[in-house]
C-alpha positions in Angstrom: -162.3 26.0 24.0 -161.9 29.5 22.6 -161.0 29.4 18.9 -158.3 32.0 19.4 -156.3 29.4 21.3 -156.1 27.3 18.2 -155.0 30.4 16.1 -152.2 30.8 18.6 -151.3 27.1 18.4 -151.1 27.3 14.6 -148.7 30.2 14.9 -146.6 28.2 17.4 -146.5 25.2 15.1 -145.3 27.3 12.1 -142.6 29.2 14.0 -141.5 26.2 16.1 -140.9 24.1 13.0 -137.7 26.0 12.1 -135.8 24.8 15.2 -135.2 21.1 14.3 -136.1 21.2 10.6 -132.4 21.2 9.8 -131.9 17.9 11.6 -133.0 15.9 8.6 -130.9 17.9 6.1 -127.6 18.3 7.9 -125.8 16.3 5.2 -127.3 18.6 2.4 -126.3 21.8 4.3 -122.8 20.3 5.0 -122.2 19.6 1.4 -123.5 22.8 0.0 -121.8 25.2 2.5 -118.6 23.0 2.7 -118.8 22.4 6.4 -118.6 19.3 8.6 -121.7 17.5 9.8 -120.9 18.5 13.4 -120.7 22.2 12.4 -124.0 21.9 10.7 -125.4 20.3 13.9 -124.5 23.5 15.7 -127.3 25.2 13.8 -129.7 23.3 16.2 -127.6 23.9 19.4 -127.1 27.6 18.7 -130.8 28.1 17.9 -131.8 26.4 21.2 -129.4 28.4 23.3 -130.5 31.7 21.6 -134.1 30.8 22.3 -133.4 30.0 25.9 -131.4 33.2 26.5 -133.5 35.7 24.6 -137.0 34.6 25.8 -137.0 36.0 29.3 -135.1 39.1 28.2 -137.5 40.0 25.4 -140.4 39.3 27.7 -139.1 41.8 30.2 -138.1 44.6 27.8 -141.4 44.4 25.8 -143.8 44.2 28.8 -145.3 47.6 28.1 -146.1 46.9 24.4 -149.7 46.0 23.4 -149.7 42.2 23.0 -151.2 41.9 19.5 -148.9 44.6 18.1 -145.9 42.8 19.7 -147.0 39.5 18.3 -147.2 40.8 14.8 -143.8 42.4 15.1 -142.3 39.1 16.3 -143.8 37.2 13.4 -142.5 39.8 10.9 -139.0 39.5 12.3 -139.3 35.7 12.1 -140.3 35.9 8.4 -137.2 38.1 7.8 -135.0 35.5 9.5 -136.3 32.7 7.3 -135.9 34.8 4.1 -132.2 35.3 5.1 -131.9 31.6 5.6 -133.3 31.0 2.1 -130.7 33.3 0.4 -127.8 32.3 2.7 -124.6 31.6 0.8 -122.3 31.0 3.8 -122.4 29.3 7.1 -122.0 32.6 9.0 -125.0 34.1 7.3 -127.1 31.0 8.0 -126.0 31.1 11.7 -127.1 34.8 11.9 -130.5 34.0 10.3 -131.0 31.2 12.9 -130.2 33.6 15.7 -132.8 36.1 14.4 -135.4 33.3 14.0 -134.8 31.9 17.4 -135.1 35.2 19.2 -138.4 36.1 17.5 -139.8 32.5 17.9 -139.1 32.6 21.7 -141.2 35.7 22.0 -144.0 34.3 19.9 -144.3 31.1 22.0 -144.2 33.0 25.3 -146.9 35.3 24.1 -149.0 32.4 22.9 -148.8 30.7 26.3 -149.6 33.7 28.3 -152.5 34.8 26.0 -154.0 31.3 25.9 -154.1 31.1 29.7 -155.8 34.5 29.9 -158.6 34.0 27.3 -160.0 30.8 28.8 -161.7 30.1 32.1 -159.5 29.0 35.0 -160.7 25.4 34.9 -159.6 25.1 31.3 -156.2 26.8 31.7 -154.1 23.6 31.6 -156.0 22.4 28.5 -155.4 25.7 26.7 -151.7 25.6 27.5 -151.8 21.9 26.3 -153.2 23.1 23.0 -150.4 25.6 22.6 -147.9 22.9 23.3 -149.6 20.6 20.8 -148.5 23.2 18.3 -145.0 23.5 19.8 -144.4 19.8 20.1 -145.9 19.1 16.7 -143.5 21.6 15.1 -140.5 20.2 16.8 -141.2 16.6 16.0 -142.6 17.1 12.5 -139.8 19.5 11.6 -137.3 16.7 10.9 -139.5 14.6 8.5 -140.6 17.8 6.7 -137.0 18.8 6.3 -136.2 15.3 5.1 -139.0 15.3 2.5 -138.6 18.8 1.1 -134.9 19.0 1.4 -134.1 15.8 -0.5 -136.7 16.6 -3.1 -136.0 20.3 -3.7 -132.8 21.2 -1.9 -132.1 22.3 1.7 -133.5 25.8 1.2 -137.0 24.4 0.4 -138.0 23.9 4.0 -137.3 27.5 4.8 -139.4 28.6 1.8 -142.3 26.6 3.2 -141.9 28.1 6.7 -141.7 31.6 5.3 -145.0 31.1 3.3 -146.8 29.6 6.3 -145.5 32.4 8.6 -147.0 35.0 6.3 -150.3 33.1 6.5 -150.0 33.0 10.4 -149.4 36.8 10.3 -152.7 37.3 8.5 -154.5 34.9 10.9 -153.2 36.7 14.0 -154.0 40.2 12.5 -157.6 39.1 11.7 -158.4 36.8 14.6 -156.6 38.1 17.7 -158.1 41.1 19.5 -156.0 43.9 20.8 -154.8 43.0 24.3 -153.4 45.5 26.8 -149.9 45.1 28.1 -149.6 43.4 31.4 -148.7 45.2 34.6 -145.0 45.9 34.5 -143.0 44.1 37.1 -139.3 45.1 37.4 -136.9 42.5 36.0 -135.0 42.4 39.3 -138.3 41.5 41.1 -139.1 38.9 38.5 -135.6 37.3 38.9 -136.0 37.4 42.6 -138.8 34.8 42.3 -136.1 32.3 41.4 -135.0 32.4 45.0 -137.9 30.1 45.6 -136.4 26.6 45.6 -139.6 24.9 44.5 -139.7 27.2 41.4 -136.1 26.4 40.6 -136.6 22.6 40.9 -139.7 22.9 38.7 -137.6 24.5 35.9 -135.0 21.9 36.4 -137.6 19.2 35.6 -138.0 20.8 32.1 -134.2 21.0 31.6 -133.5 17.4 32.7 -136.5 15.9 31.0 -135.7 17.5 27.6 -132.0 16.7 28.1 -132.8 13.0 28.5 -135.3 13.1 25.6 -133.0 14.9 23.1 -130.0 12.6 24.0 -131.9 10.1 21.8 -134.3 12.1 19.7 -131.7 14.4 18.2 -130.0 11.2 16.9 -133.1 9.1 16.2 -132.3 8.8 12.5 -128.9 7.1 13.1 -130.6 5.0 15.8 -133.2 3.8 13.4 -130.6 3.2 10.7 -128.1 1.3 12.8 -130.2 -0.5 15.2 -133.4 -1.3 13.2 -131.7 -1.1 9.8 -134.5 1.1 8.3 -134.4 2.9 5.0 -135.4 6.5 4.3 -139.1 5.7 3.6 -139.5 3.7 6.8 -137.7 6.4 8.8 -140.1 9.0 7.5 -143.0 6.8 8.6 -141.5 6.5 12.0 -141.2 10.3 12.3 -144.7 10.7 11.1 -146.0 8.4 13.8 -143.8 10.1 16.4 -145.2 13.5 15.4 -148.8 12.4 15.7 -148.1 10.9 19.2 -146.2 14.0 20.3 -149.0 16.4 19.2 -151.5 14.3 21.0 -149.3 14.3 24.1 -149.8 18.1 24.6 -153.6 17.7 24.7 -153.6 14.6 26.8 -151.2 16.2 29.3 -153.6 19.1 29.6 -156.5 16.9 30.2 -154.6 14.8 32.8 -153.5 18.0 34.6 -157.0 19.5 34.7 -158.4 16.2 36.0 -155.8 15.1 38.6 -153.9 18.3 39.3 -150.3 19.3 38.3 -148.5 17.5 41.2 -149.8 14.0 40.5 -149.5 14.5 36.8 -145.9 15.5 37.0 -144.9 12.4 38.9 -146.9 10.1 36.7 -145.6 11.5 33.4 -141.9 11.8 34.3 -141.8 8.2 35.8 -143.7 6.8 32.8 -141.3 8.6 30.4 -138.3 7.1 32.2 -139.7 3.6 31.7 -140.3 4.1 28.0 -136.7 5.4 27.5 -135.4 2.2 29.2 -137.5 0.1 26.9 -136.5 1.9 23.7 -133.3 -0.1 23.0 -134.8 -3.3 24.3 -137.9 -3.0 22.1 -135.7 -3.2 18.9 -136.0 -7.0 18.9 -139.1 -6.4 16.9 -140.2 -3.4 14.7 -143.7 -3.7 16.0 -142.7 -3.4 19.7 -140.4 -0.6 18.7 -143.4 1.3 17.1 -145.5 0.8 20.2 -142.8 1.9 22.7 -141.8 4.9 20.5 -145.4 6.1 20.2 -145.8 6.0 24.0 -142.3 7.7 24.5 -143.3 10.4 22.1 -146.7 11.0 23.6 -145.2 11.3 27.1 -142.4 13.6 25.9 -144.6 16.6 25.5 -147.4 15.8 27.9 -145.4 17.1 30.8 -145.5 20.8 29.8 -149.1 21.6 30.7 -148.6 20.1 34.1 -145.4 22.1 34.7 -146.9 25.4 33.4 -150.0 25.0 35.6 -147.9 24.2 38.6 -145.8 27.3 38.1 -149.0 29.4 37.9 -150.0 28.0 41.3 -146.6 28.6 42.8 -146.1 32.1 41.5 -149.3 33.7 40.2 -147.9 37.2 40.5 -145.0 36.4 38.2 -146.6 33.6 36.1 -145.7 35.3 32.7 -142.0 35.4 33.5 -142.1 31.9 35.0 -143.7 30.5 31.8 -140.9 32.3 29.9 -138.2 30.8 32.1 -139.8 27.4 31.7 -139.8 27.7 27.9 -136.1 28.7 28.1 -135.4 25.8 30.4 -136.8 23.4 27.8 -134.5 24.8 25.1 -131.5 24.5 27.4 -132.5 20.9 27.7 -132.7 20.5 23.9 -129.2 22.0 23.5 -127.7 19.9 26.3 -129.4 16.7 25.1 -128.2 17.1 21.5 -124.6 17.8 22.7 -124.5 14.9 25.1 -126.0 12.6 22.6 -123.3 13.5 20.2 -120.6 12.6 22.8 -122.3 9.2 23.5 -122.2 8.4 19.7 -118.5 9.3 19.4 -117.5 7.4 22.5 -119.6 4.3 22.1 -122.8 3.6 20.1 -126.1 5.3 19.4 -127.7 2.1 20.9 -126.8 3.5 24.4 -128.1 7.0 23.9 -131.5 6.2 25.4 -130.0 4.7 28.6 -127.7 7.7 29.1 -130.8 9.9 28.7 -132.7 7.9 31.4 -130.2 9.2 34.0 -131.3 12.7 33.3 -135.0 11.8 33.4 -134.5 10.1 36.8 -132.9 13.3 38.1 -136.0 15.2 36.8 -138.0 12.8 39.0 -135.9 13.8 42.0 -136.4 17.5 41.2 -140.2 16.8 41.1 -140.0 15.4 44.6 -138.0 18.3 45.9 -140.3 20.8 44.2 -143.5 19.4 45.6 -142.6 17.9 49.0 -143.1 21.2 50.9 -146.5 22.0 49.4 -148.4 18.8 50.1 -151.4 20.3 52.0 -152.0 23.2 49.7 -151.7 21.0 46.6 -154.3 18.6 48.0 -156.8 21.5 48.4 -156.0 22.8 44.9 -156.3 19.3 43.3 -159.6 18.6 45.1 -161.0 21.9 43.8 -159.9 21.1 40.2 -161.4 17.6 40.4 -164.7 18.9 41.7 
């Protein structure tokens, strides 16, 4: 594997961490800025929505800019966003900083995916994308425990100080390790959007939305779930998040290997259906802390193993617009994050966090339906492609 892929993955890890890092310190932000917990929670929702909306747009308007230069500009803006977060004295300023960080992070991750798929041989493309998503998934799942640890030790601004420092280090790594890369051939935005008329592409993006919606219905509220259902204390919860993070990071690499070995179509069906089973088992496994750990590890691993399969499948479906499709898919994931966190909050208010996982399963099953609708018309061509990949 080209070492430059790992440099890109490191940058994704650093910039992606800021999205959910406030999840573990909502109470601290709420107290310091004199806002409600629900208002503090909107810092996650707004970030995800901004990420989803700005990704494709920034990809389109910057298509003529040399890739390394654009990457460095995006990281610089991201650093500025985190510095503003550190010095924020009001909720409005912090919201503005989150919007700036989200927009720049969306471009960083899109650039990382497209560059990683270009600098490796075709047969290793899914694995390269998997490595990038090891960084992305690792950042999302480790953001909460990092926020918990630093926030409760040094105050809620401490996590943003850490991210700013690591972002500066990432800036140096990219400047030194990434070669200049010419801008891609410019395709008009109207033509790129026209690709969404393809129903198979739409259903593929819907898999990401529905899968992440189901996942975040529980994951966004995993701390109260562990507190109320398993009656765990802060140290045990931190350990759970640590194990979850290791499994999620591994999931990106494993998902890439599965996709390279068996092809994206089979991989999508296997991962989505297995993920649904794990979500059904999450509440049931709470009869024992040991079974809970096992089920949670598998749930976490599967949660991010789907992305390499989806990205590879999109490259097959629309090779001429693969960059924008990867951007749309990244945005779709963050739409799912925003929806899942919102729906999970409604479930808690109306009933109990115990039922969040089962509500989430409904969305995962819909994702499985979308997988069927996306692939049913391409059976013959997919068999040929998958045989080539296996051989």
